[in-house]
C-alpha positions in Angstrom: 16.3 7.1 -4.2 12.9 6.8 -5.2 10.5 7.2 -8.0 6.7 6.8 -7.6 4.9 5.5 -10.4 1.1 4.9 -9.5 -1.2 4.8 -6.3 -2.9 2.3 -5.4 -7.0 2.2 -3.9 -6.4 -0.2 -0.8 -9.3 -2.4 0.9 -10.0 -3.5 4.3 -10.5 -7.7 3.8 -11.0 -11.0 5.5 -12.0 -13.7 4.2 -16.3 -14.0 3.7 -16.5 -16.1 6.8 -15.3 -13.5 9.0 -18.2 -12.6 11.3 -17.8 -8.6 10.3 -18.0 -9.9 6.2 -21.0 -9.3 4.1 -22.3 -6.9 6.4 -24.5 -3.2 5.1 -21.7 -0.8 7.9 -18.6 -2.4 9.6 -17.8 0.3 12.6 -14.4 1.8 13.1 -14.8 0.1 17.0 -15.6 -3.0 15.7 -12.7 -3.8 13.7 -10.4 -2.2 16.6 -11.3 -5.0 19.0 -10.3 -7.1 15.9 -7.6 -9.3 15.1 -4.9 -7.4 12.5 -2.5 -8.9 10.5 -0.3 -6.9 8.3 2.9 -7.3 6.0 4.8 -4.5 4.9 5.8 -5.6 2.2 2.7 -4.9 1.6 2.4 -1.9 2.6 -0.7 -1.9 4.4 1.4 -0.4 7.6 1.4 3.2 7.1 -2.5 2.6 6.0 -3.2 1.3 8.5 -2.5 3.7 10.4 -3.5 6.3 8.5 -7.5 4.9 8.5 -7.3 5.2 12.7 -6.0 8.5 13.4 -9.2 9.6 10.1 -10.7 7.6 12.7 -9.4 9.7 15.4 -9.6 6.0 17.4 -6.0 4.7 18.8 -4.0 1.4 16.7 -5.6 -1.8 18.2 -3.5 -4.1 20.5 -3.8 -7.3 18.4 -1.0 -7.2 15.4 0.3 -10.4 14.0 3.2 -9.1 11.7 4.4 -11.6 9.7 7.6 -11.0 7.1 6.2 -12.4 4.0 3.4 -11.8 1.9 2.8 -15.8 1.4 2.4 -15.7 5.6 -0.2 -13.3 5.6 -1.9 -14.7 2.8 -1.5 -18.0 4.7 -3.3 -16.0 7.7 -5.6 -14.4 5.7 -7.3 -17.4 4.5 -8.0 -19.4 7.6 -7.9 -16.9 10.3 -10.9 -14.7 11.2 -7.7 -11.3 10.5 -7.9 -8.4 9.0 -5.7 -6.7 6.5 -5.5 -3.5 4.7 -4.9 -4.5 0.8 -4.8 -3.2 -2.8 -7.8 -3.6 -3.7 -6.9 -5.0 -6.9 -4.6 -7.8 -4.5 -8.6 -8.7 -3.4 -9.7 -9.3 -7.2 -7.4 -10.6 -8.4 -7.4 -14.0 -9.8 -6.0 -15.7 -7.7 -8.3 -14.0 -4.1 -11.1 -13.1 -6.2 -14.5 -14.5 -3.5 -11.5 -15.6 -1.4 -11.0 -12.3 0.6 -14.0 -9.4 0.7 -13.5 -5.4 1.4 -15.0 -4.4 4.7 -17.6 -1.8 4.3 -16.1 1.0 6.7 -17.0 4.4 6.8 -13.4 5.5 4.9 -11.5 3.8 4.1 -7.2 2.9 4.0 -5.5 6.5 1.7 -3.9 4.6 -2.1 -0.4 2.9 -0.8 2.1 4.2 -2.7 3.5 2.1 -5.2 7.1 2.8 -7.7 11.1 1.9 -7.4 13.8 2.3 -4.8 17.8 2.1 -6.5 20.6 3.9 -4.9 21.4 7.0 -6.6 24.3 6.0 -7.2 23.7 2.1 -9.2 24.6 1.9 -12.9 20.9 1.8 -14.9 22.6 -0.8 -17.6 19.9 -1.7 -20.2 18.5 -5.3 -18.2 18.5 -2.8 -15.3 16.3 0.3 -17.1 14.4 -2.5 -19.7 12.9 -4.3 -16.0 11.8 0.0 -14.8 9.7 0.6 -18.2 8.3 -3.0 -17.1 7.5 -1.5 -13.6 6.3 1.6 -14.7 4.3 -0.1 -17.3 2.6 -2.5 -15.0 2.1 0.6 -13.0 0.2 2.8 -14.9 -2.6 -0.3 -15.1 -2.8 -0.7 -12.1 -3.1 2.9 -10.4 -6.3 5.1 -8.7 -8.6 7.1 -10.0 
């Protein structure tokens, strides 16, 4: 069962020294030809496909898929890669100024954030309390 808690705005981001950073606008053709890194844990894969579909473009052929957010962040901060992340992460104290959003004609769609649990899972007081914490946090991050 998936309980959607929020839709989170996403940004296409690079490190500040990336050749496309700081430009007033970046054309889809420029990001298609560039190397990408995506981690499904950030929700970026679905948004990645939707973004290129909206542009009427084929998916880039140069895609690295690290298996953890830690590997993705390490690669993003040390290499000229492009990724999609929830905007609140890019603006967080930990990443502020270390990654910058590209100015594209169309932004990726929001990522759905929520709780995923088994239908038969026992809902203990501890899991209910943790779920409430996640619900409250998601309410602060939601789009709009």
